[in-house]
Structure formats: C-alpha cells, structure tokens
ZALUMSE-215220 format. One record per atom (N, C-alpha, C): residue in one letter; atom name; residue number from 1; x, y, z. Coordinates in nm, 4 decimals, padded with zeros to 6 digits. Example, Ala and Ser with C-alpha at 12.3 -4.5 7.8 and 13.67 -1.06 7.14 Angstrom:
# ZALUMSE-215220
+------+--------+-------+----------+----------+----------+
: filo : lumvex : rokol :        u :        v :        w :
+------+--------+-------+----------+----------+----------+
:    A :      N :     1 :  01.3190 : -00.5690 :  00.7800 :
:    A :     CA :     1 :  01.2300 : -00.4500 :  00.7800 :
:    A :      C :     1 :  01.3200 : -00.3300 :  00.7800 :
:    S :      N :     2 :  01.2850 : -00.2250 :  00.7080 :
:    S :     CA :     2 :  01.3670 : -00.1060 :  00.7140 :
:    S :      C :     2 :  01.2900 :  00.0030 :  00.7870 :
+------+--------+-------+----------+----------+----------+
END
This chain:
# ZALUMSE-215220
+------+--------+-------+----------+----------+----------+
: filo : lumvex : rokol :        u :        v :        w :
+------+--------+-------+----------+----------+----------+
:    A :      N :     1 :  00.0744 : -00.5234 : -01.1973 :
:    A :     CA :     1 :  00.0879 : -00.4859 : -01.3366 :
:    A :      C :     1 :  00.2317 : -00.5020 : -01.3840 :
:    I :      N :     2 :  00.3280 : -00.4752 : -01.2956 :
:    I :     CA :     2 :  00.4680 : -00.4865 : -01.3369 :
:    I :      C :     2 :  00.5037 : -00.6314 : -01.3671 :
:    R :      N :     3 :  00.4523 : -00.7252 : -01.2893 :
:    R :     CA :     3 :  00.4848 : -00.8658 : -01.3127 :
:    R :      C :     3 :  00.4308 : -00.9152 : -01.4458 :
:    N :      N :     4 :  00.3195 : -00.8592 : -01.4893 :
:    N :     CA :     4 :  00.2566 : -00.9043 : -01.6127 :
:    N :      C :     4 :  00.3107 : -00.8370 : -01.7374 :
:    D :      N :     5 :  00.3613 : -00.7153 : -01.7245 :
:    D :     CA :     5 :  00.4061 : -00.6403 : -01.8421 :
:    D :      C :     5 :  00.5233 : -00.5519 : -01.8029 :
:    Y :      N :     6 :  00.6432 : -00.5974 : -01.8311 :
:    Y :     CA :     6 :  00.7633 : -00.5257 : -01.7897 :
:    Y :      C :     6 :  00.7833 : -00.3942 : -01.8638 :
:    T :      N :     7 :  00.7063 : -00.3700 : -01.9657 :
:    T :     CA :     7 :  00.7197 : -00.2438 : -02.0380 :
:    T :      C :     7 :  00.6114 : -00.1431 : -01.9982 :
:    F :      N :     8 :  00.5413 : -00.1665 : -01.8946 :
:    F :     CA :     8 :  00.4332 : -00.0782 : -01.8523 :
:    F :      C :     8 :  00.4901 :  00.0340 : -01.7650 :
:    A :      N :     9 :  00.5251 :  00.1436 : -01.8301 :
:    A :     CA :     9 :  00.5924 :  00.2551 : -01.7625 :
:    A :      C :     9 :  00.5080 :  00.3170 : -01.6522 :
:    D :      N :    10 :  00.3773 :  00.3256 : -01.6733 :
:    D :     CA :    10 :  00.2900 :  00.3836 : -01.5704 :
:    D :      C :    10 :  00.3000 :  00.3072 : -01.4390 :
:    A :      N :    11 :  00.3111 :  00.1770 : -01.4476 :
:    A :     CA :    11 :  00.3208 :  00.0955 : -01.3264 :
:    A :      C :    11 :  00.4489 :  00.1265 : -01.2493 :
:    Y :      N :    12 :  00.5578 :  00.1462 : -01.3203 :
:    Y :     CA :    12 :  00.6833 :  00.1811 : -01.2528 :
:    Y :      C :    12 :  00.6744 :  00.3193 : -01.1883 :
:    S :      N :    13 :  00.6083 :  00.4110 : -01.2549 :
:    S :     CA :    13 :  00.5916 :  00.5438 : -01.1970 :
:    S :      C :    13 :  00.5036 :  00.5370 : -01.0724 :
:    N :      N :    14 :  00.3952 :  00.4605 : -01.0793 :
:    N :     CA :    14 :  00.3083 :  00.4436 : -00.9624 :
:    N :      C :    14 :  00.3803 :  00.3730 : -00.8484 :
:    L :      N :    15 :  00.4618 :  00.2752 : -00.8825 :
:    L :     CA :    15 :  00.5424 :  00.2075 : -00.7809 :
:    L :      C :    15 :  00.6361 :  00.3079 : -00.7145 :
:    G :      N :    16 :  00.6960 :  00.3943 : -00.7951 :
:    G :     CA :    16 :  00.7823 :  00.4982 : -00.7397 :
:    G :      C :    16 :  00.7075 :  00.5869 : -00.6417 :
:    N :      N :    17 :  00.5838 :  00.6222 : -00.6752 :
:    N :     CA :    17 :  00.5033 :  00.7043 : -00.5841 :
:    N :      C :    17 :  00.4792 :  00.6330 : -00.4518 :
:    A :      N :    18 :  00.4476 :  00.5044 : -00.4583 :
:    A :     CA :    18 :  00.4236 :  00.4265 : -00.3364 :
:    A :      C :    18 :  00.5514 :  00.4162 : -00.2532 :
:    L :      N :    19 :  00.6635 :  00.3927 : -00.3194 :
:    L :     CA :    19 :  00.7909 :  00.3818 : -00.2480 :
:    L :      C :    19 :  00.8288 :  00.5150 : -00.1834 :
:    K :      N :    20 :  00.8033 :  00.6239 : -00.2541 :
:    K :     CA :    20 :  00.8307 :  00.7570 : -00.1984 :
:    K :      C :    20 :  00.7491 :  00.7795 : -00.0717 :
:    E :      N :    21 :  00.6212 :  00.7422 : -00.0764 :
:    E :     CA :    21 :  00.5343 :  00.7583 :  00.0408 :
:    E :      C :    21 :  00.5829 :  00.6760 :  00.1602 :
:    K :      N :    22 :  00.6469 :  00.5631 :  00.1327 :
:    K :     CA :    22 :  00.7011 :  00.4778 :  00.2393 :
:    K :      C :    22 :  00.8384 :  00.5245 :  00.2864 :
:    G :      N :    23 :  00.8919 :  00.6305 :  00.2241 :
:    G :     CA :    23 :  01.0225 :  00.6813 :  00.2622 :
:    G :      C :    23 :  01.1386 :  00.6116 :  00.1953 :
:    L :      N :    24 :  01.1104 :  00.5303 :  00.0958 :
:    L :     CA :    24 :  01.2143 :  00.4569 :  00.0236 :
:    L :      C :    24 :  01.2533 :  00.5358 : -00.1009 :
:    V :      N :    25 :  01.3198 :  00.6471 : -00.0770 :
:    V :     CA :    25 :  01.3479 :  00.7451 : -00.1819 :
:    V :      C :    25 :  01.4360 :  00.6871 : -00.2920 :
:    D :      N :    26 :  01.5423 :  00.6175 : -00.2582 :
:    D :     CA :    26 :  01.6313 :  00.5622 : -00.3606 :
:    D :      C :    26 :  01.5583 :  00.4635 : -00.4509 :
:    A :      N :    27 :  01.4752 :  00.3797 : -00.3916 :
:    A :     CA :    27 :  01.3977 :  00.2835 : -00.4706 :
:    A :      C :    27 :  01.2953 :  00.3562 : -00.5575 :
:    A :      N :    28 :  01.2360 :  00.4626 : -00.5050 :
:    A :     CA :    28 :  01.1407 :  00.5416 : -00.5830 :
:    A :      C :    28 :  01.2092 :  00.6033 : -00.7037 :
:    I :      N :    29 :  01.3258 :  00.6611 : -00.6818 :
:    I :     CA :    29 :  01.4011 :  00.7221 : -00.7914 :
:    I :      C :    29 :  01.4315 :  00.6186 : -00.8989 :
:    Q :      N :    30 :  01.4720 :  00.5005 : -00.8582 :
:    Q :     CA :    30 :  01.5019 :  00.3944 : -00.9551 :
:    Q :      C :    30 :  01.3774 :  00.3575 : -01.0348 :
:    S :      N :    31 :  01.2628 :  00.3525 : -00.9696 :
:    S :     CA :    31 :  01.1386 :  00.3204 : -01.0404 :
:    S :      C :    31 :  01.1040 :  00.4271 : -01.1435 :
:    Y :      N :    32 :  01.1235 :  00.5540 : -01.1070 :
:    Y :     CA :    32 :  01.0964 :  00.6620 : -01.2020 :
:    Y :      C :    32 :  01.1906 :  00.6544 : -01.3219 :
:    Y :      N :    33 :  01.3183 :  00.6260 : -01.2967 :
:    Y :     CA :    33 :  01.4131 :  00.6125 : -01.4075 :
:    Y :      C :    33 :  01.3756 :  00.4953 : -01.4989 :
:    T :      N :    34 :  01.3298 :  00.3864 : -01.4398 :
:    T :     CA :    34 :  01.2869 :  00.2723 : -01.5209 :
:    T :      C :    34 :  01.1685 :  00.3119 : -01.6081 :
:    A :      N :    35 :  01.0738 :  00.3855 : -01.5502 :
:    A :     CA :    35 :  00.9585 :  00.4323 : -01.6279 :
:    A :      C :    35 :  01.0039 :  00.5178 : -01.7460 :
:    I :      N :    36 :  01.1012 :  00.6039 : -01.7229 :
:    I :     CA :    36 :  01.1522 :  00.6917 : -01.8293 :
:    I :      C :    36 :  01.2268 :  00.6114 : -01.9359 :
:    Q :      N :    37 :  01.2996 :  00.5097 : -01.8944 :
:    Q :     CA :    37 :  01.3688 :  00.4247 : -01.9929 :
:    Q :      C :    37 :  01.2675 :  00.3565 : -02.0847 :
:    L :      N :    38 :  01.1560 :  00.3156 : -02.0271 :
:    L :     CA :    38 :  01.0546 :  00.2461 : -02.1049 :
:    L :      C :    38 :  00.9719 :  00.3407 : -02.1914 :
:    K :      N :    39 :  00.9560 :  00.4638 : -02.1432 :
:    K :     CA :    39 :  00.8723 :  00.5623 : -02.2128 :
:    K :      C :    39 :  00.9408 :  00.6987 : -02.2003 :
:    P :      N :    40 :  01.0376 :  00.7271 : -02.2885 :
:    P :     CA :    40 :  01.1218 :  00.8468 : -02.2759 :
:    P :      C :    40 :  01.0470 :  00.9799 : -02.2737 :
:    K :      N :    41 :  00.9277 :  00.9862 : -02.3270 :
:    K :     CA :    41 :  00.8505 :  01.1116 : -02.3277 :
:    K :      C :    41 :  00.7427 :  01.1109 : -02.2188 :
:    F :      N :    42 :  00.7705 :  01.0464 : -02.1062 :
:    F :     CA :    42 :  00.6744 :  01.0299 : -01.9973 :
:    F :      C :    42 :  00.6882 :  01.1470 : -01.8996 :
:    A :      N :    43 :  00.6146 :  01.2531 : -01.9254 :
:    A :     CA :    43 :  00.6250 :  01.3754 : -01.8453 :
:    A :      C :    43 :  00.5966 :  01.3509 : -01.6974 :
:    D :      N :    44 :  00.5009 :  01.2643 : -01.6668 :
:    D :     CA :    44 :  00.4672 :  01.2387 : -01.5262 :
:    D :      C :    44 :  00.5865 :  01.1818 : -01.4493 :
:    A :      N :    45 :  00.6610 :  01.0921 : -01.5116 :
:    A :     CA :    45 :  00.7769 :  01.0333 : -01.4437 :
:    A :      C :    45 :  00.8847 :  01.1387 : -01.4205 :
:    Y :      N :    46 :  00.9056 :  01.2273 : -01.5187 :
:    Y :     CA :    46 :  01.0005 :  01.3368 : -01.4983 :
:    Y :      C :    46 :  00.9522 :  01.4289 : -01.3864 :
:    G :      N :    47 :  00.8227 :  01.4557 : -01.3836 :
:    G :     CA :    47 :  00.7669 :  01.5384 : -01.2765 :
:    G :      C :    47 :  00.7811 :  01.4732 : -01.1407 :
:    N :      N :    48 :  00.7626 :  01.3420 : -01.1352 :
:    N :     CA :    48 :  00.7801 :  01.2702 : -01.0089 :
:    N :      C :    48 :  00.9248 :  01.2757 : -00.9621 :
:    L :      N :    49 :  01.0182 :  01.2626 : -01.0557 :
:    L :     CA :    49 :  01.1596 :  01.2761 : -01.0208 :
:    L :      C :    49 :  01.1886 :  01.4155 : -00.9673 :
:    A :      N :    50 :  01.1327 :  01.5162 : -01.0329 :
:    A :     CA :    50 :  01.1523 :  01.6531 : -00.9862 :
:    A :      C :    50 :  01.1005 :  01.6687 : -00.8430 :
:    S :      N :    51 :  00.9864 :  01.6125 : -00.8165 :
:    S :     CA :    51 :  00.9261 :  01.6223 : -00.6837 :
:    S :      C :    51 :  01.0107 :  01.5534 : -00.5762 :
:    V :      N :    52 :  01.0556 :  01.4324 : -00.6053 :
:    V :     CA :    52 :  01.1342 :  01.3594 : -00.5057 :
:    V :      C :    52 :  01.2692 :  01.4269 : -00.4832 :
:    Y :      N :    53 :  01.3286 :  01.4797 : -00.5897 :
:    Y :     CA :    53 :  01.4554 :  01.5512 : -00.5728 :
:    Y :      C :    53 :  01.4352 :  01.6809 : -00.4945 :
:    K :      N :    54 :  01.3247 :  01.7513 : -00.5208 :
:    K :     CA :    54 :  01.2944 :  01.8741 : -00.4459 :
:    K :      C :    54 :  01.2784 :  01.8424 : -00.2972 :
:    D :      N :    55 :  01.2007 :  01.7385 : -00.2690 :
:    D :     CA :    55 :  01.1771 :  01.6994 : -00.1297 :
:    D :      C :    55 :  01.3048 :  01.6529 : -00.0602 :
:    S :      N :    56 :  01.4015 :  01.6049 : -00.1381 :
:    S :     CA :    56 :  01.5285 :  01.5574 : -00.0826 :
:    S :      C :    56 :  01.6336 :  01.6677 : -00.0761 :
:    G :      N :    57 :  01.5969 :  01.7879 : -00.1183 :
:    G :     CA :    57 :  01.6904 :  01.9000 : -00.1133 :
:    G :      C :    57 :  01.7871 :  01.9066 : -00.2292 :
:    M :      N :    58 :  01.7649 :  01.8265 : -00.3309 :
:    M :     CA :    58 :  01.8512 :  01.8256 : -00.4497 :
:    M :      C :    58 :  01.7900 :  01.9182 : -00.5541 :
:    I :      N :    59 :  01.8010 :  02.0463 : -00.5299 :
:    I :     CA :    59 :  01.7302 :  02.1472 : -00.6075 :
:    I :      C :    59 :  01.7732 :  02.1500 : -00.7542 :
:    D :      N :    60 :  01.9026 :  02.1362 : -00.7810 :
:    D :     CA :    60 :  01.9485 :  02.1381 : -00.9204 :
:    D :      C :    60 :  01.8824 :  02.0268 : -01.0018 :
:    L :      N :    61 :  01.8753 :  01.9076 : -00.9435 :
:    L :     CA :    61 :  01.8108 :  01.7964 : -01.0136 :
:    L :      C :    61 :  01.6602 :  01.8185 : -01.0237 :
:    A :      N :    62 :  01.6002 :  01.8753 : -00.9205 :
:    A :     CA :    62 :  01.4571 :  01.9050 : -00.9246 :
:    A :      C :    62 :  01.4256 :  01.9994 : -01.0396 :
:    I :      N :    63 :  01.5069 :  02.1010 : -01.0553 :
:    I :     CA :    63 :  01.4863 :  02.1971 : -01.1644 :
:    I :      C :    63 :  01.5080 :  02.1305 : -01.3000 :
:    E :      N :    64 :  01.6140 :  02.0520 : -01.3114 :
:    E :     CA :    64 :  01.6435 :  01.9836 : -01.4386 :
:    E :      C :    64 :  01.5262 :  01.8960 : -01.4832 :
:    F :      N :    65 :  01.4755 :  01.8136 : -01.3918 :
:    F :     CA :    65 :  01.3686 :  01.7223 : -01.4296 :
:    F :      C :    65 :  01.2333 :  01.7929 : -01.4405 :
:    G :      N :    66 :  01.2133 :  01.8984 : -01.3644 :
:    G :     CA :    66 :  01.0925 :  01.9781 : -01.3794 :
:    G :      C :    66 :  01.0863 :  02.0436 : -01.5159 :
:    K :      N :    67 :  01.1993 :  02.0965 : -01.5601 :
:    K :     CA :    67 :  01.2056 :  02.1573 : -01.6936 :
:    K :      C :    67 :  01.1808 :  02.0540 : -01.8023 :
:    K :      N :    68 :  01.2354 :  01.9346 : -01.7848 :
:    K :     CA :    68 :  01.2159 :  01.8284 : -01.8836 :
:    K :      C :    68 :  01.0680 :  01.7901 : -01.8907 :
:    A :      N :    69 :  01.0024 :  01.7807 : -01.7758 :
:    A :     CA :    69 :  00.8596 :  01.7480 : -01.7750 :
:    A :      C :    69 :  00.7798 :  01.8539 : -01.8503 :
:    L :      N :    70 :  00.8133 :  01.9810 : -01.8291 :
:    L :     CA :    70 :  00.7421 :  02.0894 : -01.8964 :
:    L :      C :    70 :  00.7759 :  02.0969 : -02.0449 :
:    E :      N :    71 :  00.8962 :  02.0556 : -02.0807 :
:    E :     CA :    71 :  00.9342 :  02.0509 : -02.2219 :
:    E :      C :    71 :  00.8454 :  01.9504 : -02.2963 :
:    I :      N :    72 :  00.8185 :  01.8395 : -02.2321 :
:    I :     CA :    72 :  00.7365 :  01.7344 : -02.2919 :
:    I :      C :    72 :  00.5888 :  01.7718 : -02.2877 :
:    K :      N :    73 :  00.5469 :  01.8290 : -02.1743 :
:    K :     CA :    73 :  00.4053 :  01.8582 : -02.1515 :
:    K :      C :    73 :  00.3935 :  01.9991 : -02.0922 :
:    P :      N :    74 :  00.3924 :  02.1020 : -02.1776 :
:    P :     CA :    74 :  00.3964 :  02.2404 : -02.1301 :
:    P :      C :    74 :  00.2815 :  02.2816 : -02.0382 :
:    D :      N :    75 :  00.1698 :  02.2120 : -02.0451 :
:    D :     CA :    75 :  00.0552 :  02.2464 : -01.9614 :
:    D :      C :    75 :  00.0435 :  02.1567 : -01.8378 :
:    F :      N :    76 :  00.1575 :  02.1116 : -01.7856 :
:    F :     CA :    76 :  00.1628 :  02.0184 : -01.6720 :
:    F :      C :    76 :  00.1732 :  02.0984 : -01.5419 :
:    P :      N :    77 :  00.0602 :  02.1192 : -01.4714 :
:    P :     CA :    77 :  00.0604 :  02.2068 : -01.3543 :
:    P :      C :    77 :  00.1495 :  02.1584 : -01.2392 :
:    D :      N :    78 :  00.1575 :  02.0270 : -01.2169 :
:    D :     CA :    78 :  00.2413 :  01.9761 : -01.1069 :
:    D :      C :    78 :  00.3887 :  02.0056 : -01.1318 :
:    A :      N :    79 :  00.4331 :  01.9893 : -01.2551 :
:    A :     CA :    79 :  00.5726 :  02.0180 : -01.2867 :
:    A :      C :    79 :  00.6007 :  02.1667 : -01.2714 :
:    F :      N :    80 :  00.5087 :  02.2489 : -01.3149 :
:    F :     CA :    80 :  00.5253 :  02.3930 : -01.2995 :
:    F :      C :    80 :  00.5322 :  02.4308 : -01.1522 :
:    S :      N :    81 :  00.4449 :  02.3728 : -01.0722 :
:    S :     CA :    81 :  00.4434 :  02.3997 : -00.9279 :
:    S :      C :    81 :  00.5748 :  02.3573 : -00.8628 :
:    N :      N :    82 :  00.6269 :  02.2417 : -00.9014 :
:    N :     CA :    82 :  00.7551 :  02.1959 : -00.8454 :
:    N :      C :    82 :  00.8678 :  02.2936 : -00.8798 :
:    L :      N :    83 :  00.8666 :  02.3453 : -01.0018 :
:    L :     CA :    83 :  00.9704 :  02.4410 : -01.0416 :
:    L :      C :    83 :  00.9597 :  02.5698 : -00.9604 :
:    V :      N :    84 :  00.8401 :  02.6172 : -00.9414 :
:    V :     CA :    84 :  00.8191 :  02.7408 : -00.8658 :
:    V :      C :    84 :  00.8650 :  02.7246 : -00.7215 :
:    H :      N :    85 :  00.8443 :  02.6071 : -00.6649 :
:    H :     CA :    85 :  00.8782 :  02.5839 : -00.5246 :
:    H :      C :    85 :  01.0183 :  02.5272 : -00.5035 :
:    S :      N :    86 :  01.0962 :  02.5144 : -00.6110 :
:    S :     CA :    86 :  01.2333 :  02.4601 : -00.5976 :
:    S :      C :    86 :  01.3316 :  02.5691 : -00.5593 :
+------+--------+-------+----------+----------+----------+
END
C-alpha cells in the first residue's frame, strides 16, 4: 500500500507495528512519525508511539503521546491503557 499511495497514513502506522514486532524500534518510530505527518489527527499513530516509547522505557514520551492520542480520540482504550501503565 505504501508503494502505491505515499499519503496513506494507515499503511505507515501498520508498517510501524510490523517493525516494532521485529524489534526494529527506531524504524517503527520513524514510520509512526511519517503517519502523523501525513494525518496529524491520527490518534492510532500517537497511541502506537506511546506504546513503543513505554516499552522502550521512555516514559515521558509515552505519556506525552498517550495524552495526545486521548486529546484527539477521548474514547481510545489502548491509549488510556498505555497511560495507566506508564
């Protein structure tokens, strides 16, 4: 999907998820940021950033991006869960 449509933010977020699962955290983070650049109100990408930062021990960033995800989408359970566990 990314090769066909460079503005498809969901694809970059999904790519970030796959990269995170492979342990390629820096590449995953870059994919999430690209998704956010393409779609600034993309709560899922902010939530994914919060999750990867939490898992990496970067709690301040996890909280920052978790709050941003909830600001955009207040009923986002994954973002809320990440904040509670940060």
